[in-house]
C-alpha positions in Angstrom: 19.8 28.3 20.1 19.5 25.0 18.3 16.1 23.4 18.0 14.4 20.2 16.8 10.8 19.6 15.9 8.8 16.5 17.0 5.3 15.2 16.7 4.1 12.6 19.1 1.2 11.5 21.4 1.3 13.3 24.7 0.3 11.0 27.5 -0.5 13.8 29.8 -2.9 15.6 27.5 -4.0 12.4 25.7 -3.6 14.0 22.2 -1.1 14.4 19.4 1.2 17.5 19.9 3.9 19.3 17.9 6.8 20.3 20.1 9.8 22.5 19.4 12.7 21.3 21.6 15.9 23.2 22.4 18.9 20.9 22.0 22.5 21.0 23.2 25.6 19.2 22.2 27.5 18.4 19.0 25.8 16.9 16.0 25.1 13.3 16.5 25.3 13.6 20.3 22.7 16.3 20.8 20.2 16.0 23.7 16.9 17.7 24.3 17.2 20.2 27.2 14.1 22.4 27.0 10.7 22.9 25.4 10.4 26.1 23.3 6.8 25.6 22.4 4.1 22.9 22.4 0.7 22.8 20.6 -1.0 21.5 23.8 -0.9 25.1 25.2 -2.4 28.3 24.1 -0.3 30.2 23.2 2.2 27.4 22.4 5.0 29.3 24.1 3.2 29.1 27.5 4.4 25.6 28.3 3.0 24.9 31.8 3.8 21.2 32.5 6.5 19.1 34.0 8.1 18.7 30.5 8.4 14.9 30.9 8.6 14.7 27.1 12.3 15.7 27.3 12.9 12.1 28.4 12.8 9.9 25.3 12.0 6.8 27.4 8.9 8.5 28.7 7.7 9.3 25.1 8.3 5.7 24.0 6.0 4.2 26.6 3.0 4.6 24.4 2.4 3.5 20.8 2.5 6.4 18.3 -0.7 7.7 17.0 -2.0 6.0 13.8 -1.4 7.9 10.6 -4.4 9.4 8.9 -4.7 8.6 5.2 -6.7 11.0 3.1 -7.6 10.8 -0.6 
């Protein structure tokens, strides 16, 4: 199984999440086809949502979270 990691603002939980997506296809043309785990759930493997984050257009509807700068 091939996977890719993403961090973004989840509109459904209204917080930043880390998600491990399952991907299919050849390099350069891969698409996300499943959610392996997500930090919005406890445990992260117990994903219990509609998985709308698989659609990149849905994820891009909201501005990304502002980066936190620490010294």
